[in-house]
Structure formats: C-alpha cells, structure tokens
C-alpha positions in Angstrom: 63.7 -9.0 25.6 64.3 -12.6 24.5 64.6 -15.5 26.9 66.8 -18.6 26.6 64.6 -20.3 24.0 64.2 -17.1 21.9 60.7 -16.4 23.2 59.8 -12.8 23.8 59.4 -12.2 27.5 58.2 -8.7 27.3 57.9 -5.8 24.9 56.8 -2.2 25.6 55.3 0.0 22.9 53.5 3.3 23.0 51.5 2.6 19.9 51.4 0.0 17.1 53.1 2.3 14.6 56.3 2.0 16.8 56.7 -1.4 15.2 56.7 0.0 11.7 59.9 2.1 12.2 62.1 -0.9 13.1 64.8 -1.7 10.5 64.8 -1.0 6.8 61.6 -1.7 4.8 61.2 -5.4 4.1 64.2 -6.3 6.3 64.1 -9.3 8.7 64.0 -6.9 11.7 61.0 -5.1 10.2 59.1 -8.4 9.5 59.8 -9.7 13.1 58.6 -6.4 14.5 55.4 -6.5 12.6 54.6 -10.0 14.0 55.7 -9.1 17.5 52.4 -7.7 18.8 50.3 -10.4 17.3 52.6 -13.1 18.7 52.4 -11.9 22.3 50.3 -14.1 24.7 49.6 -11.2 27.0 48.9 -7.7 25.7 48.3 -4.8 28.0 46.6 -2.0 26.1 46.6 1.3 27.8 44.6 4.3 27.0 44.8 5.4 23.3 43.1 7.9 21.1 40.4 6.5 18.8 42.7 6.4 15.8 45.2 4.3 17.6 42.5 2.1 19.0 41.2 1.4 15.5 44.8 0.6 14.4 45.0 -1.9 17.3 41.7 -3.4 16.3 42.8 -3.8 12.7 46.0 -5.5 13.8 44.6 -7.7 16.6 40.9 -8.1 15.7 39.8 -6.9 19.1 36.3 -5.9 18.2 34.2 -2.8 18.9 33.9 -3.3 22.7 37.6 -3.6 23.3 38.2 -0.7 21.0 35.8 1.4 23.0 37.4 0.3 26.3 40.8 1.4 25.1 39.7 4.7 23.7 37.0 5.5 26.3 37.1 3.8 29.7 40.9 3.6 29.9 41.2 7.3 29.1 39.0 8.3 32.0 41.6 7.6 34.8 45.2 6.8 35.4 46.3 3.1 35.7 43.5 1.7 33.5 44.2 -0.8 30.7 42.6 -3.6 28.8 44.6 -6.8 29.5 44.3 -9.4 26.7 45.4 -12.8 28.0 45.1 -15.4 25.3 41.5 -15.0 24.0 40.2 -13.5 27.3 40.0 -9.7 27.9 40.0 -8.0 31.3 39.4 -4.4 32.4 42.2 -3.7 34.9 42.6 -0.6 37.2 46.0 -0.4 38.8 46.0 1.1 42.2 49.2 2.3 43.9 49.6 1.7 47.7 50.2 5.1 49.4 53.9 4.2 50.0 54.4 3.2 46.3 52.8 6.5 45.3 55.1 8.5 47.5 58.2 6.7 46.2 57.5 6.2 42.5 54.7 8.6 41.4 56.9 11.0 39.4 54.0 12.9 37.7 53.7 15.2 40.8 57.4 16.2 40.5 57.0 16.8 36.8 53.8 18.8 37.3 55.4 20.9 40.1 58.4 21.7 37.9 56.3 22.9 35.0 
C-alpha cells in the first residue's frame, strides 16, 4: 500500500518468490516488485523452510544466524518471527491476550471443522 508520498507503508508476502510473479517479465511492475523487499525499512520474517530462508538470505544478506532463526527458532512455536528494523534484528514472540485469542484465533475453528 502506498502513502501520499509514494512510500510503501506495508507489504505482506508469504515468501520471496511471490515477488517474482508480479507483472510480465522485465516489466516496470516486475522490477518494482523485485526491489520492494530490499527497500522496506522494517521486515518481519516469519517461520520458513530452510530453502526459503536461504532465498531470503541471498536477497537480503541476512547471514547464517538470521537464516537459522527463521528456519529453526521461528518454526518451533506460533507467533515467532525475526524482525529486521534497519540494520538491527530482533527475535519476537507475539502473545495473544486471552480475549484476543477467543475473538480472533481462527485456527481452532478450522481445526474443528477438519
């Protein structure tokens, strides 16, 4: 989503390859999409399989510790992510308040229906 000045306010991706399917090859949209992840000041990297963690590392130069956090620590529990803010990195565990969990935690309903 773009703000008044054209700056990207937020962008949500499941994995880096999502950016590669935007627009026709070599189109302006494709080029913008490829630069989008690198241009973001704040990146929240949720749990990913090792292959995707390596892809993120190659795109962002995260390094082996960050790559291990995304493919290891973040995979071990819900709500875990590596937050990259500027050059700093933080391990973050999101915890829902019991009321939030009751109102918004939809996984239980999906699991019960299956």
